[in-house]
C-alpha positions as semicolon CSV with decimal commas, in nm:
position;residue;x (nm);y (nm);z (nm)
1;D;0,000;0,000;0,000
2;T;0,106;0,358;-0,049
3;L;0,110;0,611;0,229
4;A;-0,076;0,937;0,184
5;P;0,091;1,241;0,344
6;R;-0,026;1,289;0,702
7;P;0,111;1,381;1,045
8;R;0,357;1,135;1,193
9;C;0,194;1,036;1,519
10;L;0,191;0,739;1,752
11;S;-0,159;0,637;1,650
12;N;-0,040;0,578;1,292
13;L;0,192;0,298;1,409
14;R;0,062;-0,004;1,219
15;G;0,145;-0,244;0,941
16;F;0,088;-0,193;0,569
17;D;0,081;-0,467;0,306
18;N;0,392;-0,490;0,088
19;M;0,579;-0,239;0,300
20;A;0,896;-0,322;0,493
21;T;0,926;-0,150;0,829
22;N;1,206;-0,064;1,069
23;V;0,963;-0,033;1,360
24;S;0,985;-0,328;1,598
25;L;0,622;-0,399;1,680
26;D;0,701;-0,703;1,892
27;R;0,939;-0,995;1,858
28;L;0,663;-1,209;1,710
29;L;0,468;-0,942;1,526
30;A;0,787;-0,826;1,353
31;K;0,898;-1,170;1,242
32;D;1,035;-1,244;0,896
33;A;0,689;-1,262;0,741
34;F;0,639;-0,893;0,809
35;H;0,981;-0,774;0,692
36;K;0,971;-0,990;0,380
37;G;0,654;-0,820;0,265
38;A;0,411;-1,105;0,330
39;G;0,173;-0,840;0,455
40;A;0,021;-0,714;0,775
41;T;-0,278;-0,950;0,753
42;V;-0,056;-1,257;0,718
43;C;0,170;-1,136;0,996
44;A;-0,122;-1,061;1,229
45;A;-0,271;-1,406;1,175
46;Q;0,068;-1,562;1,249
47;Y;0,101;-1,359;1,569
48;I;-0,241;-1,467;1,693
49;K;-0,157;-1,832;1,620
50;E;0,182;-1,826;1,791
51;A;0,095;-1,615;2,096
52;P;-0,254;-1,727;2,208
53;A;-0,182;-1,663;2,574
54;G;-0,085;-1,306;2,497
55;V;-0,386;-1,205;2,291
56;W;-0,680;-1,327;2,499
57;L;-0,756;-1,363;2,871
58;D;-1,030;-1,586;3,007
59;V;-1,263;-1,353;3,197
60;A;-1,601;-1,519;3,234
61;N;-1,748;-1,374;3,552
62;V;-1,961;-1,066;3,601
63;D;-1,794;-0,821;3,840
64;E;-1,978;-0,774;4,169
65;R;-1,988;-0,400;4,100
66;D;-2,199;-0,459;3,789
67;K;-2,464;-0,676;3,950
68;G;-2,804;-0,512;3,960
69;T;-2,713;-0,272;3,678
70;A;-2,796;-0,270;3,306
71;D;-2,454;-0,429;3,245
72;D;-2,498;-0,716;3,491
73;W;-2,434;-0,969;3,213
74;V;-2,101;-0,830;3,079
75;P;-1,782;-1,009;3,200
76;R;-1,510;-0,758;3,290
77;H;-1,156;-0,785;3,420
78;P;-1,151;-0,705;3,795
79;E;-0,828;-0,502;3,776
80;L;-0,963;-0,241;3,535
81;V;-0,966;0,100;3,703
82;R;-1,315;0,252;3,693
83;L;-1,305;0,626;3,634
84;T;-1,670;0,735;3,648
85;G;-1,808;0,531;3,933
86;L;-1,993;0,215;3,847
87;H;-2,172;0,336;3,533
88;P;-2,138;0,419;3,257
89;F;-1,838;0,191;3,233
90;N;-1,524;0,394;3,162
91;C;-1,199;0,229;3,259
92;E;-0,832;0,173;3,193
93;P;-0,586;-0,091;3,315
94;P;-0,308;-0,003;3,559
95;L;-0,014;0,120;3,353
96;T;0,227;-0,142;3,489
97;L;-0,016;-0,423;3,406
98;C;-0,069;-0,284;3,057
99;M;0,304;-0,261;2,990
100;Q;0,349;-0,622;3,100
101;Q;0,131;-0,740;2,811
102;G;0,381;-0,637;2,544
103;F;0,287;-0,460;2,222
104;I;-0,045;-0,640;2,172
105;C;-0,299;-0,597;2,450
106;P;-0,563;-0,859;2,535
107;P;-0,912;-0,710;2,474
108;Q;-0,999;-0,782;2,837
109;L;-0,746;-0,515;2,941
110;H;-0,823;-0,269;2,661
111;Y;-0,951;0,065;2,787
112;V;-1,326;0,122;2,756
113;R;-1,515;0,447;2,687
114;N;-1,891;0,397;2,712
115;H;-2,147;0,678;2,721
116;G;-2,418;0,446;2,851
117;A;-2,495;0,080;2,912
118;V;-2,394;-0,174;2,646
119;P;-2,693;-0,147;2,408
120;V;-2,663;-0,488;2,241
121;K;-2,746;-0,752;2,501
122;F;-2,680;-1,126;2,486
123;E;-2,639;-1,340;2,797
124;T;-2,590;-1,674;2,621
125;A;-2,408;-1,813;2,319
126;E;-2,742;-1,874;2,150
127;K;-2,850;-1,512;2,195
128;K;-2,511;-1,393;2,075
129;Q;-2,550;-1,597;1,758
130;Q;-2,899;-1,456;1,709
131;V;-2,766;-1,099;1,737
132;W;-2,505;-1,186;1,475
133;E;-2,761;-1,332;1,236
134;D;-3,012;-1,048;1,280
135;W;-2,768;-0,756;1,260
136;R;-2,784;-0,530;0,956
137;I;-2,587;-0,221;0,852
138;D;-2,772;0,028;0,633
139;V;-2,550;0,184;0,367
140;V;-2,750;0,471;0,219
141;G;-2,735;0,831;0,096
142;L;-2,537;0,929;-0,212
143;V;-2,487;0,574;-0,336
144;D;-2,624;0,399;-0,646
145;K;-2,702;0,070;-0,470
146;P;-2,827;0,123;-0,112
147;L;-2,754;-0,179;0,105
148;K;-2,893;-0,345;0,414
149;I;-2,600;-0,576;0,465
150;S;-2,584;-0,872;0,701
151;M;-2,277;-0,990;0,888
152;A;-2,254;-1,294;0,659
153;E;-2,259;-1,068;0,353
154;L;-2,006;-0,833;0,511
155;K;-1,769;-1,127;0,559
156;E;-1,775;-1,190;0,184
157;L;-1,570;-0,873;0,130
158;P;-1,187;-0,904;0,129
159;F;-1,072;-0,972;0,485
160;R;-0,799;-0,763;0,647
161;Q;-0,622;-0,772;0,984
162;L;-0,418;-0,485;1,121
163;P;-0,259;-0,399;1,454
164;V;-0,402;-0,056;1,536
165;L;-0,338;0,163;1,838
166;L;-0,653;0,318;1,982
167;V;-0,613;0,622;2,205
168;C;-0,878;0,816;2,391
169;A;-0,855;1,192;2,344
170;G;-0,862;1,222;2,723
171;N;-0,549;1,014;2,788
172;R;-0,361;1,168;3,087
173;R;-0,639;1,424;3,145
174;K;-0,609;1,366;3,519
175;E;-0,288;1,570;3,519
176;Q;-0,461;1,846;3,327
177;N;-0,752;1,844;3,573
178;M;-0,505;1,882;3,860
179;V;-0,399;2,216;3,707
180;K;-0,747;2,331;3,604
181;Q;-1,063;2,123;3,606
182;T;-1,209;2,047;3,264
183;I;-1,555;1,910;3,185
184;G;-1,395;1,571;3,114
185;F;-1,328;1,302;3,372
186;S;-0,978;1,211;3,487
187;W;-0,819;0,955;3,259
188;G;-0,481;0,829;3,375
189;P;-0,194;0,736;3,140
190;T;-0,345;0,410;3,005
191;A;-0,636;0,521;2,786
192;W;-0,470;0,343;2,494
193;A;-0,414;-0,009;2,366
194;T;-0,297;-0,189;2,054
195;T;-0,490;-0,493;1,935
196;I;-0,526;-0,673;1,605
197;W;-0,853;-0,577;1,438
198;G;-1,008;-0,795;1,169
199;G;-1,272;-0,701;0,914
200;C;-1,309;-0,532;0,576
201;R;-1,201;-0,196;0,444
202;L;-1,467;0,072;0,446
203;C;-1,372;0,164;0,089
204;D;-1,462;-0,189;-0,029
205;L;-1,802;-0,167;0,139
206;L;-1,874;0,177;-0,009
207;S;-1,763;0,058;-0,352
208;A;-2,007;-0,233;-0,326
209;A;-2,282;0,024;-0,260
210;G;-2,184;0,227;-0,567
211;V;-2,071;0,541;-0,387
212;K;-2,097;0,861;-0,591
213;D;-1,788;1,030;-0,732
214;D;-1,659;1,323;-0,528
215;P;-1,406;1,511;-0,745
216;E;-1,425;1,825;-0,532
217;G;-1,378;1,643;-0,201
218;K;-1,694;1,784;-0,044
219;L;-1,885;1,470;0,056
220;H;-1,881;1,303;0,397
221;V;-1,951;0,955;0,530
222;H;-2,170;0,944;0,841
223;F;-2,168;0,660;1,096
224;R;-2,385;0,591;1,396
225;G;-2,473;0,325;1,647
226;P;-2,822;0,219;1,759
227;A;-3,093;0,484;1,792
228;G;-3,212;0,528;2,150
229;E;-2,878;0,415;2,291
230;L;-2,813;0,746;2,471
231;P;-3,024;1,024;2,627
232;K;-2,901;1,318;2,419
233;G;-2,938;1,417;2,057
234;D;-3,226;1,392;1,812
235;D;-3,238;1,013;1,805
236;G;-3,020;0,915;2,102
237;S;-2,747;0,763;1,885
238;Y;-2,372;0,812;1,900
239;G;-2,246;0,926;1,559
240;T;-1,971;1,100;1,367
241;S;-1,839;1,141;1,013
242;V;-1,522;1,154;0,804
243;P;-1,462;1,309;0,461
244;L;-1,541;1,069;0,178
245;Y;-1,196;1,108;0,025
246;R;-1,047;0,966;0,345
247;A;-1,297;0,683;0,356
248;M;-1,214;0,583;-0,002
249;D;-0,834;0,609;0,035
250;P;-0,702;0,251;0,080
251;S;-0,390;0,378;0,254
252;M;-0,604;0,520;0,537
253;D;-0,714;0,165;0,623
254;I;-1,049;0,271;0,769
255;M;-1,213;-0,059;0,858
256;V;-1,546;-0,210;0,950
257;V;-1,440;-0,484;1,193
258;W;-1,594;-0,782;1,368
259;E;-1,281;-0,938;1,517
260;Q;-1,034;-0,833;1,784
261;N;-0,721;-1,045;1,829
262;G;-0,874;-1,318;1,618
263;R;-1,207;-1,354;1,800
264;S;-1,544;-1,184;1,790
265;L;-1,569;-0,845;1,955
266;M;-1,641;-0,824;2,326
267;P;-1,962;-0,646;2,437
268;D;-1,777;-0,335;2,558
269;H;-1,586;-0,312;2,230
270;G;-1,886;-0,314;2,000
271;F;-2,011;-0,666;1,921
272;P;-2,107;-0,751;1,656
273;V;-1,938;-0,481;1,446
274;R;-1,766;-0,145;1,481
275;L;-1,559;0,114;1,299
276;I;-1,180;0,151;1,320
277;I;-1,009;0,469;1,191
278;P;-0,630;0,440;1,236
279;G;-0,475;0,769;1,343
280;Y;-0,800;0,912;1,482
281;I;-0,907;0,937;1,845
282;G;-1,111;0,648;1,980
283;G;-1,417;0,871;2,014
284;R;-1,465;0,867;1,635
285;M;-1,467;0,487;1,608
286;I;-1,836;0,401;1,633
287;K;-1,925;0,082;1,822
288;W;-2,235;-0,129;1,748
289;L;-2,227;0,016;1,396
290;C;-2,564;-0,003;1,221
291;H;-2,588;0,298;0,987
292;I;-2,355;0,441;0,721
293;E;-2,469;0,732;0,508
294;V;-2,290;0,934;0,242
295;G;-2,399;1,298;0,255
296;A;-2,314;1,647;0,135
297;A;-2,219;1,780;0,480
298;E;-2,052;1,645;0,793
299;S;-2,256;1,467;1,055
300;S;-2,501;1,671;1,262
301;N;-2,502;1,412;1,540
302;F;-2,501;1,563;1,889
303;Y;-2,188;1,374;1,996
304;H;-1,997;1,461;1,678
305;F;-2,003;1,825;1,787
306;M;-2,040;1,814;2,164
307;D;-1,768;1,556;2,231
308;N;-1,395;1,575;2,173
309;R;-1,325;1,943;2,116
310;V;-1,037;2,154;2,242
311;L;-1,157;2,510;2,294
312;P;-0,944;2,824;2,337
313;V;-0,832;2,935;2,681
314;G;-1,104;3,144;2,841
315;V;-1,392;2,977;2,659
316;T;-1,616;2,802;2,910
317;P;-1,868;2,529;2,826
318;E;-2,143;2,785;2,878
319;S;-1,992;3,049;2,651
320;A;-1,904;2,782;2,396
321;T;-2,272;2,688;2,373
322;A;-2,393;3,049;2,368
323;E;-2,139;3,160;2,107
324;G;-2,134;2,848;1,887
325;W;-1,777;2,741;1,956
326;W;-1,872;2,370;1,951
327;Y;-1,951;2,396;1,580
328;K;-1,630;2,566;1,466
329;P;-1,421;2,317;1,267
330;D;-1,088;2,451;1,395
331;Y;-1,142;2,296;1,738
332;I;-1,245;1,940;1,654
333;I;-1,014;1,657;1,762
334;N;-0,970;1,391;1,495
335;E;-0,607;1,297;1,442
336;L;-0,417;1,268;1,766
337;N;-0,059;1,374;1,821
338;I;0,202;1,177;2,012
339;N;0,179;1,135;2,390
340;S;0,413;0,973;2,640
341;A;0,435;0,855;2,999
342;M;0,679;0,681;3,231
343;A;0,592;0,331;3,349
344;S;0,911;0,241;3,536
345;P;0,984;0,398;3,778
346;A;0,613;0,375;3,855
347;H;0,417;0,643;4,038
348;D;0,539;0,658;4,401
349;E;0,802;0,391;4,337
350;T;1,117;0,442;4,544
351;L;1,461;0,346;4,422
352;A;1,705;0,278;4,703
353;I;2,047;0,427;4,630
354;S;2,338;0,326;4,849
355;P;2,708;0,243;4,812
356;D;2,611;-0,123;4,792
357;S;2,381;-0,059;4,496
358;L;2,642;0,110;4,278
359;G;2,683;-0,075;3,953
360;E;2,334;-0,225;3,962
361;E;2,111;-0,171;3,662
362;Y;1,754;-0,046;3,650
363;T;1,546;-0,065;3,334
364;I;1,351;0,252;3,261
365;K;1,027;0,186;3,075
366;G;0,749;0,391;2,925
367;Y;0,577;0,477;2,601
């Protein structure tokens, strides 16, 4: 694949077919198959096969904190740090635990950003299969062949696997809130994770629907999850959009995915299907994807405008609403720049220095 010009940032760290790389993803992920040009999909499949213990954790129990809530059927890792009380479920793993996993993170330790309860419920394998069989994605708008595509039909498109780093726009916001409180909650330094996502390219799906030509680059592709999922907005859905030229650029690798580390998506990560936009913040990657629409303007969804903005100093949430700052394109967060944090020494870790310790080594770690 060819690379279109774009900012060099941590969230663009991923594999491309037919492209050698000097970035060491992981001892297994960067094996000969990757460097010899066998392709990211081949390499990812090999990694999953050779490192099963490192890509999936067996978490089968419902956490006691979730019992009696709308999510009392969702298994969750007990060590995830909950950041907004019990619900909605917003969490990250302890940084040290995350670093111990290596480059690829098990989905059970992947950070979660939910605005409400998981909207697609299945307590048994039979119900999960029924959700899979009943699910449809509408592909409508400025297309010649509108689709209502099933998961089985979606899987007929060319399959692709890529390791992609997801980062929440709020990563390390806790430190910012310690200086001046924002309207966002206090993420620590682990609102990020890299897993191997499997699915089809968005451009292949749009081509199957006969998307209209866009020579002037003015069209947009809208995405949303289930209507009624959330309390705000016209229809209670979580939605966003990207320019059509990005969606149709194969090098952008925007994907519609149904696998994470070789298995079906977990409830918190969007089963049965979600959107992945490498290089963008996690808040633009719609979970429980059910609607794609090509339109003449960007999305008007409430959360597209009212989430993930960086406003000028001195602009308060109240003045932003009164003066229309939320709708000014200069302040939207889409592509995310590099971030970093120390993992070792860990927070409050003490290193004992004495004459007897001279000559000893200590490995400094971070990202």
